[in-house]
ZAMARGU-4260 file (C-alpha; in steps of 0.2 Angstrom, whole numbers, plus 5000, padded with zeros to 4 digits):
<rodrens>
0) 5125/4894/5745 | 5131/4907/5759 | 5128/4927/5750 | 5144/4932/5754 | 5152/4916/5745
5) 5139/4920/5732 | 5145/4936/5729 | 5164/4933/5731 | 5161/4919/5717 | 5151/4931/5705
10) 5167/4945/5707 | 5181/4931/5704 | 5170/4923/5687 | 5169/4940/5683 | 5186/4948/5685
15) 5191/4932/5675 | 5181/4933/5660 | 5194/4944/5652 | 5209/4935/5662 | 5204/4922/5652
20) 5203/4934/5636 | 5218/4938/5637 | 5226/4922/5640 | 5216/4916/5623 | 5223/4931/5613
25) 5241/4929/5618 | 5238/4908/5611 | 5229/4909/5595 | 5231/4927/5590 | 5247/4928/5583
30) 5244/4908/5575 | 5230/4917/5566 | 5242/4931/5558 | 5231/4946/5568 | 5240/4960/5575
35) 5238/4962/5598 | 5244/4975/5609 | 5246/4965/5626 | 5255/4983/5630 | 5237/4988/5629
40) 5226/4976/5633 | 5235/4968/5648 | 5232/4982/5660 | 5215/4986/5653 | 5212/4965/5658
45) 5219/4970/5675 | 5206/4986/5678 | 5190/4979/5672 | 5184/4970/5687 | 5182/4987/5696
50) 5166/4988/5684 | 5158/4969/5689 | 5154/4981/5709 | 5137/4984/5701 | 5129/4967/5699
55) 5141/4960/5713 | 5131/4972/5725 | 5116/4967/5719 | 5119/4949/5723 | 5127/4953/5743
60) 5112/4965/5744 | 5100/4954/5740 | 5085/4966/5741 | 5088/4969/5761 | 5085/4991/5763
65) 5099/4989/5776 | 5117/4986/5773 | 5122/4966/5775 | 5129/4965/5792 | 5148/4966/5794
70) 5151/4949/5794 | 5145/4945/5778 | 5153/4962/5770 | 5172/4955/5779 | 5169/4936/5774
75) 5163/4944/5755 | 5181/4953/5757 | 5189/4940/5759 | 5186/4928/5751 | 5184/4939/5734
80) 5203/4945/5739 | 5210/4927/5741 | 5201/4916/5729 | 5207/4932/5716 | 5227/4933/5719
85) 5226/4913/5718 | 5217/4915/5700 | 5229/4930/5693 | 5245/4919/5699 | 5239/4904/5688
90) 5234/4917/5675 | 5252/4927/5676 | 5261/4908/5675 | 5251/4903/5661 | 5256/4917/5652
95) 5274/4916/5655 | 5272/4898/5650 | 5266/4905/5634 | 5277/4919/5632 | 5292/4905/5634
100) 5289/4888/5631 | 5294/4894/5614 | 5311/4902/5620 | 5317/4890/5635 | 5314/4872/5641
105) 5304/4873/5655 | 5289/4870/5661 | 5271/4877/5671 | 5275/4871/5686 | 5292/4877/5686
110) 5285/4893/5682 | 5272/4892/5701 | 5280/4887/5710 | 5296/4899/5708 | 5303/4907/5724
115) 5295/4924/5726 | 5313/4930/5723 | 5317/4922/5707 | 5297/4923/5700 | 5292/4927/5684
120) 5281/4938/5681 | 5272/4950/5668 | 5272/4971/5672 | 5258/4981/5668 | 5252/4994/5680
125) 5265/5007/5686 | 5279/4995/5684 | 5268/4979/5695 | 5268/4962/5691 | 5251/4955/5681
130) 5248/4947/5699 | 5248/4961/5712 | 5238/4971/5698 | 5225/4962/5697 | 5225/4957/5714
135) 5223/4974/5719 | 5212/4979/5709 | 5200/4965/5715 | 5204/4969/5733 | 5200/4990/5730
140) 5184/4984/5721 | 5179/4972/5738 | 5182/4984/5749 | 5178/5001/5743 | 5168/4999/5729
145) 5155/4985/5731 | 5150/4993/5748 | 5148/5010/5740 | 5139/5005/5730 | 5125/4993/5740
150) 5125/5010/5749 | 5123/5023/5732 | 5108/5010/5729 | 5102/5011/5749 | 5101/5031/5746
155) 5094/5031/5730 | 5080/5020/5738 | 5076/5030/5750 | 5084/5018/5765 | 5100/5024/5769
160) 5096/5032/5786 | 5096/5052/5788 | 5107/5057/5801 | 5095/5073/5809 | 5105/5082/5821
165) 5095/5086/5838
</rodrens>
C-alpha cells in the first residue's frame, strides 16, 4: 500500500479508537448502572487524535533522512481528513441514534441523510458539533502536527539541513 495512504489509515484508526470507546460507553454503561459523564468524555475523545502524531509521522517518514515529497504529504493530509470526516459523521449519527431512539421513532438512516440545516448534532467543543470538532482536530494533526513532528525528529537526528548564511 502507498505510504501516505497507510499513514492516513493509521491516523484515522487511532482516532477511531476513542470514538468507538465512547460509542460502547453510551451503549453499555447506563445499562450496567455505571455513571458516565459525556460532557467530559466526548471532548476528550474528539481531542485525543492529536496524540497520534508520533507513530503516524514515523510511518510516513519511513526511515528517510529527509522530508517526504510534497505530493505524499498532501495525499496523506487529504485522505486522512476525508476519512476522518466520514467516520466522525457516522459516529455522531450513531450517538444521536443511541440517545434519541428510546424517545423518538427515528432511524439511523434518517439521521445520517438529514439535510445539514436540519441535522441532529452533539455539541462538544466551543459550541461545535462532534463531527466538526473531531474533523478539525484530525485536520490540525494531519496538517501541522505530523509534519512538525517529522521536522523535529529530523533535526534531532541531525539530518535537517541547517541554513548557513555565506
